[in-house]
N, C-alpha and C positions, 0 to 999 in steps of 0.2 A: 635725261629721265632717270628716275630712281625707283627702287622697290626694295621692300624688306623681304629677304629670303629666309624661309625656315630651313636652316642648314643642317640641323641635327635635332633629334628628339631629346627632351630633357628639360632642365630648369629654364625659365624664360630668359634669364640674363645671359644664357649661353646659347640659346636656340636660334636667335635671329641675327641677321647681318644685312646692313644697308649696302646695296650694290648699284652700280650704274647699269642701265639696260639700254638696248638699242632703241632708236627712234621708232615710233609706231605709226603706221599709215593705214587708215581704214580701207577696207574693200568696198564694193558697191553698196552693201547693205549695212555697213557698220558706221559707228560714230566714235570719235576720239574725245575722251573727256579729260580735261585738266582737273585733277582731283583737289577738292578742298579737304577731304578726309574720308575715313572709312569706319565701319562699325565692327565690333567684336561680337562673336556668338560662342556659345559653349562648345560647339563643334570645333572651334579654333583651338580651344584648350585641349580637347581630345586629340586633335591632329598634332599639336606640339608634343604631347606625351606619347605619340605613336600608337594611339588607340582608336584611330578613325580610318576605316578601311578605304574610304573614298579619297583620302588625301593623295595627291600626286606623289610620284617618286621624288625624294629629296635630292638636291635642293629644289624647293618649290616656293612660289608665292601663293599664299593662301588668302582667304577673305571672300565673303559672299556679297558685299554691297559697297557701293562707292557713291559719293556725292560730289558734284562739281559742275563746271561749265563746258559745254560742247565747244571744242576747239577746231574740229574738222569733221566733215561728213562725206560719206560715199556718194557716188553719182546717182544711185537709185533710192536714196533715203528721202522719205516724205514724212511730214508731220512734225519734225523737229529741225532746228537749224542752228548754225553757229551762234553762240552767245546765249542759248537757252540754258537755264539752270535745271539740272535733272538729278534724279536718284536712279541708280542702275543695279540690276542683278549682275554679279560678276562670275559666279560659279568658279571660285578660286581666282587669284590674280588681283584681289581687291586691295592688298597692301602695297599699292603703287601710286606714284604721283601723277601718272597718266594711265588710263585704261581704255582698251578697245572692247566694245560690246556691240552686239546686234542692235540695230535701231529699235526693234520691237521690244527690247528689254529695258528701255528707259521710260521714265514718266516725268513730265515737267512738274516742278514744285515752286512754291512761292519763295521770293528772295529772303523773306524774314525767318524761314524755318531754319533751326539749328541743324548742324551735321547729325547730331544724335537723334533728333526727331525724325529726320528723313530716313536715316539708316534703320531705325526701328521699324518703320513701315515696310521697308523692302523685304526683310527676312522674317522678323518675329510676328509682325501683324499679318503679313501674308500667310504665314504658316497657321496662325490662329484662325484667320478667316476661313481658310480651306478646312481646317479641322472642325470648326463649328457649323459651317454652312454646307460643306460638301461631304466630308467624311462621316459625319454623324447626324446632320440635320436636326440639331438640338431645337426643341420646341419650347414655347412659352409655358412657364410653370414647372419645368423639369428641375430636378435637384442635381446639382453638378459639383463635383469635387475637382479643385485645381491645386495640384502640388506646386511648390515653389512659386506661389502666387505673387510674390513681390519682385520676381525677376522680369526681364523684358518681355518674354513670351507669356509669363503668367499674368502680367498686367494687361496685355493685349487680350488674352482670353477672358479675363474678368470684365473688361469694358464691353466686349462683344456680347458676352452672356447676359450682362445687365440690360443691354439694349433689347435682348430677346425676352426679358421678363423672367429670367431664371432665378432660383434660389441658389446662391453660390456659397460653397464651403471652401475656404482657402487655407493652406498650410504655409507656415513661414517660421523663422526663428523669433524669439521673444521680442527683439528690438524692432521688428517689422509689423507686429500685430496691430498697433494703432494705425499704421499706414494702410493696412488691408481694410480696416474699418472705414477709413477716410475715402476709399475708392468704391465703397459699396458692397464689400464682402459681407454676407449676412452672418456667417459663423467663421470666425478666425481662430485657428488652432495652432498653438506653438508645438511644432513637431519635436522639439528638443526636450520638453518637459511633459508633454502629453502624448498618449497613444491615440492617434487620430481615429483609429478603428473604433476604440472604445468611446471616444468623445462623440462620434457620429451616432452611436447607440443611445446617447443621452439627450440629443438635442431635438427630439420630437419629430424626426423624419422617418419614423418606423424602422430606424436602423439601416436604411437603404438609400442609395443614390441611383440616379438614372444614367449618368455619364460621369466618367472620371478621365481627366487629362493628366497623364503621368509622364514627366520628363526625368524622373529619378531612376526608375527601374529597380532591379533586384527584388527583394522580398515584398516591397510595397505593391508590386504589380499583382502578386497573388492575393494580398489583402484586399486590394481594390476589386478584384474579380468577385470575391466573397461578398463585398458590399453592394454589388449591382442588383438592382431590382430586375424582375422579368422584363425583357426587352432592353436591358441595359447595355451600354457600350463602354468598353475600356479602350482608351486611345493612348498608345505608347508613342511618345514624342522624342525620347532620348534615353540615355542611360548614364546620367551624371554620377550615379553611385559607383560606377566603374573606376572613376579617377581616384577614389579613396583606396582602391586595391592595387594601384600601379606598383609593380615591383614585388608584390607578395602573391605568389601563386595560390596559396591557400585562401586568402581573402578574395582573390579573383574568382576562384571556383565557387566560393560561397555566394558571391553576388550573382554569378551566372546561373547557379542552381536555384537561386532565389526567384528567378523568373518563373520557374515551374514548367511542367510539361502537361499540356491539356489536349485531350483528343478532340478532334472536330465533332465527334458524336456528342461530347459533353456540351458543346456550344448549342447543339440542337435540343438536347434534353432540357438544358437550363434556360433556353431561349435568351442567351446572352451572346455578345460578340466581342472580339478583340480586334482592334484596328491599328495598324502601324502607319505612321506618317513620316515620310522622308521627302521634303520638298525638292531635293536634288533630283530624285527619281521623277517626281511630278513635272518638274521643269524640263527634264530631258525628254520625257515621253508624252506628256500632255501639256505642252507649253501654253496652249490656249487657255487651259484652266488656271495655271499659275499666274499668267499675265492678267486674266480677268480678276482674280482675287487681289493682285497687286494694285490694279487701277481702282478697284472699289475701295480699298482701305485708304488710298490717297484721296479719293473723292470725299470719303467720310471725314477725314481729317481736315480737309479744306472747309467743310461745313461746320467744323467744331464738334462733330459727333464722336470723334476719337481724339484722345490727347495723350500721345506717348510721353512717358516720364524718362528723363535723361539723368542717369546717376552722376556721370562725370565725362568731360571731354579732356583727354590727355594730349599733350604735344607728341608728335611722332617719335621724338627722342626718348620718350617715356613708354615705349611700347611694352617693354618687359614689365614695368609697374602696372600698366593697364591689364596685362594678362594675369598678373598675380591678384589684382583686385577682383577680376571676374572669377577666378578660380577659388577665391576665399569665400565666395557666396555671401559677402557682406554688403554687396551693392543692391540698390533699389532702382530698377529700371535699366535703361540702355547705357552701354559704355561705348564711347566713340573715340577715335584718334584723328587729330587734325594735322595737316601739313603746315 
């Protein structure tokens, strides 16, 4: 058995090492999956750069999702069996050709689904589903801003919001604007050439949004709060902006200060709220909720109501290239790595 270990923080071509690992045997409630491949998430880039506090002590095997065939099951396992094709939450450990997970954390998937499709549902679509249906209860007709709307998480949010009947405003770079329009984004904004704050003032929405989903962080979170209507919700899903400040303490401080400091009293006076979403915490402490969201997005995808977009599937020997592609923010959709 083999796994890619994050051995040190830094450039992708120096950070990972393929190592042999001991054979894995499931306990009573676990299943052993022979992996077909795993997905990448921006948190993986943050972990590689040493900017993700939940990352295990190095050397460590990172990765949040894995797709494959069940090879062995524990004595108490019910509902799945050897030979089933599944997608699984791994909560680190995903960059391995075999993974052990609790049987409750796997969902059966069709044979025809690609690795990228299945992996997108595990983390990004589950996060999006929780954010839309649980964290904010977005309603029909609400005006919603989605940052990085052409990324894996952004696409998931857009698809779920359009099912809800929302007006969606999406930001992306100029090369992705046509794509945003093709998936139903009502107002696509090029964040590199346009100030999204000013653009929203121009597009006939009274200059306000009801909900903002922000995985960028920094100063954009303060701007989003100002954009919120009464009863508005700002959802913080990540801090991708921090990666641009790696190694520069002044840029790092600027990004961190950009988040701003808001008194809880201001939330009450403004009748606005800020919500943080970290699916690791939800999975740790409210596994029932995360697994419900996981199962629901898989069910919706089976019915054709959700359609993950896969940017590219890399061979495992190209793990460094896959990381660089994700970090470049040039991709549209999910990035996966196959064994």
